[in-house]
N, C-alpha and C positions, 0 to 999 in steps of 0.2 A: 704608198707609205701611210697616207691618212687612214685608209681602210684598216690597215694592220693595227694602228694605234687607237682605233675606235673603242670607246668604253661600251662593253657589251653586258653590263650587269643587270639591266632591267629589260624584261621581255616586252618590247613595243613593236609587235609585228606590223602595225600599220605605218611605222616609221622606218624600220630597218629589218633586214633578214638575218642580222648577226646572231641573235640568240637561236634562231631556227637552224642556222648552219652549225652552231655549237652543239645543239642537241643531236643533230644528225651525225656529227663527228664522234660524239660519245657513243652513239649507237653502233657506229662502224667499228669503233675500238672494241666494244663488247663482242661484236661478231668476229673480229679478227682473233680474239682470244677464246672463241668458242664458248662464250657465256650466253645464257638466255637473257635477252634484253629485259623482258618483263620481270625477271627476278632481281634486277639491280636498279630499282627506281631512283635511288639516291646516287647521283653521279655529277661530277663537275670537273673543270680544269683548275689546276693550281699552279704555283710557281715551280713545283718540283716534288720529289718524294718526301722531303722534309715537311713541307706544308701538308702533304697528304697523310703523313704519319701523325701530325698534330691533330688533324681531323679524325683519324681513326681512333686515337686515344681519347679525344674529347667525346666522341660518340660512345666509345666503350665505357668511359667513366660515367656518362649519363645513364647508360643502360644498366650497369651492374648495381648502381646505387638505387635506381628506380625499382629494379627487381627485388632488392633487399627490403625496400619499403613495402612492396606488395606482399612479400612473404610474411613480413611482420604483421601487417593488417589482417591477413588471412587468419593468423593465430590469435591476435589480440583484439581484433575488431577496432583498430585505432582509426584515426582520422584519414581522410583521403590522401593518397600518396602525392608527394611533391617531387620536383625535379631540380637538379643542380642549376639548370638554366634560370629557374625562377627563385629558388631559395638560397643559392650559394652553396659551395662545397661543404663548409663546416656544418651549416644547419641541416643539409640533406643527410650527411653522415650521422649526425646526432639522431635524426628521426629514424634512420635505418638501423641504428645500433651498430654501426660500422666503426671499428677502431683502427683498421688497417686496410689499405688498398695495395695490392701487389701486381707486378707484371712478371709473368713467367715466360721465359724465352731461352734461346740458345745462340750465343755469339751475336748479340744485337749490334746493328749499325749505330754509330754515334748519334745519328739524327733521332733515333728513338728515345735516347736519354734526354736529348735536348727537348723533344716534344713532351716528354713526361714532366720536365721542369715547367714548361709553359702552361700545361693544363693543371698544375698544382699538385702533382703526385710525387715529384722529386726523383733524383737519381737512385736513391737508396732503396726504392721500392722494387728494383729489379732482382729477380732470382734466376740464377743460371741453372737450368733444369736439363742439361745434356748429360750424357753418360761419362764424359770426361771434360777437362777444361778446354780442349781443342776440338771437341766433337760437336756436331750440329744436331745429331739425332736425339729425340726426346727420350728421357727416362720417365716413362709413363707412371711408374709407381711413385716416383718423387713428385711428379706433377699432381697426382691425386692426393698425396699426403698434404701438399701445400693447399690445394683447393678446398680441402675439408676443414681447414682451420676455422675455428669459431670467430664470429664477428669480423670476418675478412671477406672482401670483395676482390675479384680477380679478372685480369685481362691476360689472355694467352696470345703470344705473337709468334708466328712462323716466319723464319728468315728464309725467303725463297731466293737462293743464290747469295751466299755470304760474300761480303764486299772484298775480302782479301783472297779468297780461294775460288769463288764461284761454285762452291759445293752447296748442296741442298739439305734442308732439315728433314724433309719428308721425301719419300721415294715412290709413292703410289697413292691412289685414291683411298685405299684401305688405311694407310698411315694417317691421312688427314681425318678420315672418319673416326678413327680411334681417339684423336684429340678432340674432335667435335663432340663425341659422345660424353667425354669428361666435362666439356664446357656446358653442355646441356644439363648434365646431372647436377652441376654445382652453380648454374646460372652465371657462368663466365662468358666474357666476350672474346671472340676469336678474330684477331686481326692478322693480316699478311703484309709483310714488308717485301714487296715484289719488284723493287726498282730495276733489278737486273733479270730476275728469273721469270717474270711473267711472259716474256716473249718466247720462252721455250714451248709454250702451248701452240705455236704455229708450226712446230716441227712435225714431220710425219712419224708414225709409229714404226720404227725400224730398229734393228740391232745396233746400228751405228749411233743412234741417239736415244737408246732406251733409258739410260740413267738420267740424262738431261730432261727428256720428255716426262719421265716419271716424277721428277722433282716438281713439276708444275701441275701435275694431276690432282684433282680433288679440291682445288682452290675455290670452286663454286660453293663449297660447304662453309666458307668463312662468312663472318658478318661484315667485314670491310676489307678492302684491298688498297694499298698505296702503290702507285705506278709512276714511272718517269718517262716523259716524252723526249727529253733532250739527251737521252742515252740511245737505246737501240731503235727508237722511232726516228732518230736522226732529224728532229726539227730544231729550230734555233732555241737557244736559251732565252727566257726561262719557260719551261713547260713541264707540268706533271698532271696527273689525273687521280681522282679518288672515286672508288665505287663502294656503295653501301647498300645492303639488302633491306635497310630500315629507313625508308624515305622520310617518314614523319619525324623520326628521331633527329636526323641531320637538320631538318627544317626548324625544329623546335630550338636547337642550339644556335643556329647561325642566322635566323631570321632577323630582319630589322623591324622592330616594333615602333609604333607611334612616329612613323616617318612618311607622312602622306605624300610628300614630294617624290618618294621613291616607289609609288604604286606602279603596278605592271599594266596599266592601260585598261582597256575595256574588258568586261566580263566574257567577251567572245574571243579573247586573244589566244585560245587554244590551251593545250595541256602542258606547255613548256613552262617550267618554273623559272622565275627570275633568278639568275645565278647568285646575286647578292644575298639571297635568302637560303642558300644551301652551301655556302662557302665562306672563307675567311674574309675576303676582300669586298669592299663596296665599290672599288674602282680598279679596273685592270684593262689591259689591251686585249685584242682579238686573237687570243692564243689558238683558238679552234681552227682558224683559216689554214695555216700551214699543215696542221694535222689532217684536215679534210682533204687538202690537195694531195698530200703524199699517200694517203690511204686510197684515194681514187686512182692515183697514178700507178702505185705498185701492187696494191691488193695483197691477199694472203700469199700468193705465189711469189711475188716480188720480195716480200719480207722473209719468206722461207729461204729463198736463194741467197739473200743477203746474210742471213744467220748461218747458212751452210758455210759460206766463205769465211765468216768471222771465226767459227768454230774450227775449221780446218787450219786457218792461220795460227790460232792459239795452240792447237795440238802439234803442229809442226815445230813451233817455238818451244813447247814443253819437251818434245823429244830431243831437240838440240841441246837444251839446258841440261836435261837429265844425263846425257852422254858426255857432257863437257867435264874435263878434269878439274876445272877451276871454279865450278858452281854447284850449288845444291838446289834441286827443285823442291819446292815446299807445297804442302806438307810432305814429310818423308814418305808417307804411305803412297804418294803419287809416283815414286821413282821406279816405275816399270812400264814397259811399252803397253802392256795390257791395261794397267790402271790409267795411263794417259789417254788411250784411245776410248776408254769407257767413261771416265769421270771428268775430263777437261771440258769446260764450257767455253767461256770467252775470256777468262782471267788466268794469267800465268804469274805465279809468285816464286821468287828465287832469291838467292843471296850468294855472294862470293865466299869461298872457303877461307880465304885469307882475311883476317879481321881488319887489317889496315885498308885493304882494297874495299872491303864491304862497307866500311864507314864512309867512304867517299863515292861509292858506286853510282848512286842516283845522280849526284852532281856531274860526275864524269860523263855519264850517258847523255844527260840533258844538255850539257855544254857543247855537244857535237851539233846540236840544232837539226839533227837528222831524224830523231825520234824522241819521244817523251815517255818517261816512266814516273810513277808516283812513289814516294817513299812511304814505307809503313813499318810495322813491327810484327814479328812472329816469334813466339816463344821467348819474348823479352829481348830479341836481337833485331837490328835493322834489316829490312828486306826491301826488294824492288818488286813493284807490281805493274803489270802491263794489262790493260783492258782493251780487247779487240772489239770495238763497238762502232767503227766508222762504216758508213754505207759503201765506201770505195774499197773496202778490204780486198786485197789480191794475195792469196796465200803464197804463191811463188815469189812474186816481186817483194812483198813485205818481209817475208822470211829472209830473203837475201839481204835486204837492207839492215835488218836487225843483226844478223850474223856479221855483216861487214863492220857495223858500229862496234859490236862487242869485241871482235877480234882486233880491231884497230886500237881500242883503248887498252886492251890487254897488252898489246905490243908496246905501247907507250909506257905503260906502267912497269913492265919488265925492263925496258931500256933505262928508265929512270932509276931503277934499283941496282943495275949492273955497273 
């Protein structure tokens, strides 16, 4: 237990191997997701995807303002560029002639708006750039029209497996490349919120998983990625991770200056950066150890098998719900066997057709203590959400349990009304 609680924020290789293990675990994660390690020099563990999104938006904010300053200097021969980390947000925006910062995305997770508040951009900076209010796919014409606004800096965020439906905003490397091209054209930052979707990269390229696998393709073109360890990686709370292709940028924002007592030891301590200089926290526990252990134990094959079972369970459940006379599978476009078998990832969203039952459905299910669902909202109405993310998922056993719970509470509800 003492080892797990060890503070691993300073790289002191002559005193502890903790930071070396952490660096190795992060490299293994990149390999698991089929990323080139050398292309993601900015990497660290966090408390979860929320912290990782904070880091992604902080890096994005720094980058887009600095790029605006550089462009201004090129045309006006002004003073040398400054950064938000040194000047502060208001001063840097004034120097860059920026009057607005916007975040362009489709159906963002609530943690992104929380992150936006924390880094000083606010909730109102978000623009929904999907083809419809319930669609995740980018309207690229709308994206470009917003990116070209004068005196405006932009961050674009891809939702890689939306929290309520598990659906993806992009479906191929070409889709991401199109977004990347617009970001490059207008000096925007491209961030990916991949708390759920990143693990789709471990799936094989097959007809069964083509949609899901396609939703995670092309993420290597992003500037930063937020991931979650205490979901599909199945390590204890709390654990997340952050990847960034711009190592110096993250270090500039998160470094500890003028703190000699936090130095990283001898100049011969190797290439591992002290985590406190590339992340939010100055103190935290040894999150990397469970990650390292599970990656060494399961490997890509083990996590692929785990994800197969989770997806099969979710698809069995979705088929059951879609055929049930008392429930609606959501979104409505999912209500066919073909759509279920193609699009369902690990999340099943549904509601009862009877409004009275639907208003209490989450509580009725959870009160059985046999399964747990989270309550959410879809199209302005209450809905139930099931996320199949546990490493012990057994499609046959777990499907039978869910059906037993639902049929039992339906019987009780009908009896109470008769």
